[in-house]
N, C-alpha and C positions, 0 to 999 in steps of 0.2 A: 424520572427524567425522560423527556421526549426530545428527539432530534429530527429535524425535517430537512428535506431537500426537494426542490422542484425540478423535474425533468421535463423539458419542453422540446418537442419535435413537431415539424410541420411538413406536410407532403409537398407543398409548392406545386410546380407544374408536372411533376412526374406522374406517369400512368399508375404506378404502384403495383397493380396486379401482375405485371410482368417481372416483378422482383428486382427491377432496376430503378431504385430510388435511393436518395441520399440517406445514409445512417447518421449523418451529422445532426447534432442536437445541442442543447445548452443545459448545464446544471446550474441552478441558482440556490444559494444558501442563505439562511436567515440573517447573517451578518452583512450581506450585500455582495459577497464574492460570486462571480459568475465564471464558469469554466466551459470552454468548447469541448464537447465530448463526441465520440463516434464509436462505431464498432471497430475492432482491431483490423488493420489491413491484412493481418495474418489469417483472419477468418473471413472477412468480406473484402473483396478486391477493390482497389481504387478504380474508378472514380466514385464508387458508392460508399466508400469509407474515407475518412480524412486522417492521414498519417500524422498530421500536426496536432490533432486533438487527443485528449486523454480517453483511453478506452477503459471499460469496466474492469478488465483483468489487471491492467497496470494500476488503476486506482485502488483495487483490492490490495495489491502488493504494497503500494505506498501507504495505505491506511494502516496496515499491520506494522510496517516499519515505523511510521509516525507514532503510533500508540506505544510501541516498545520504547522509542526514544524518549517520549514525554515521561514515562514512568522511570526510565533510567536516570534522566536529569533530576527528577524529583528525589529519587532515592540517594543519588550522589550528593545533592545539596543538603539533605538531612544528615549525611555523614561528614559534612563540611569539606567535601571534595569538590573543588571548583573546576568546572569543565569550560574550556574556551570554545571548543568546536566538536560537533558530533556529525559524522558523515557516514552514510550507509548506502551502498550500492546494492539494494535488495533485488533478488531475482525470484520470480515465480515460475515454476515448471508445471505445465499442464500435461495431462495424460489420462488414459482411461482408468476408471475405478473398477472395483470388483464386478460391477454390473455392466461394464463396457461403456459407461457414460463418460464424456470428456469433463474433467474436473481440474481444479487447481490442486495438484497433488502435494507440492511442497512450496514453501516460501523460505528462502535462505537469506538471512540477514548477515552482513559482514561489517558491523559497525567499527569505525575507526574514531577514536576519541583523542583529542588534544587537550591535555590537562594544563592548568595554569602553572603549576609547579611540578615537582617530582611526581610522576604518575604512581598510583598505588600498585601493589604487586598484582600479578596475574590472578591469584586466588580471589582477591578482593573484587577485581573487575568482573570475574566470572560469577561471583556471588551477586553482584549488582545486576548483571544481565539475567541471572536465574530468577531473582526477585522481580525484576521488571517484566519478564515473560509471564511469571505467575500472576502478576497484577493486571496485565494488559486485558482490557475488556474484550477487545476484538479477538485476540488469541484464544481467550476463553470461550468465544462464541462460534468458532469454526471447527470443522473436522479436518481441515488442511493441516498437514504437519508443518509446524513453524520451527525452523532451526535457527539458532543464533551461534555463529562461529566467531569466537573471540581470540584474538592474538594481540600481543602488545606491539 
């Protein structure tokens, strides 16, 4: 399997060598989706970053959360457990690693699920989340600690 994305940035009229240039750029995906992207304004100040655009760090958090959700939904469906809504306000925490480099240290997911009928017991929900975490390609691909906090 191969997955592609096109990242497109242009200097425009900025001098560039003074480090005062826009970090705004576009992400384009094979299905036609296009996303405004930028450096995080927490890292590069406005006006050289775009706070309305998606930054790589929040995209990383969203990708991990999305991967987990897709596996969770698939596993729930296989158990004939019907989900009406899945909502996760995932949070990534950055900090230094053992070498002092800034990294995404943890991603904490706090999924809330609305079930179609009576929700399964907490043990079943936790089992589904554990299995989804185990199957998620992205969680299996990173060194970041990915935590899934489940409550009913």
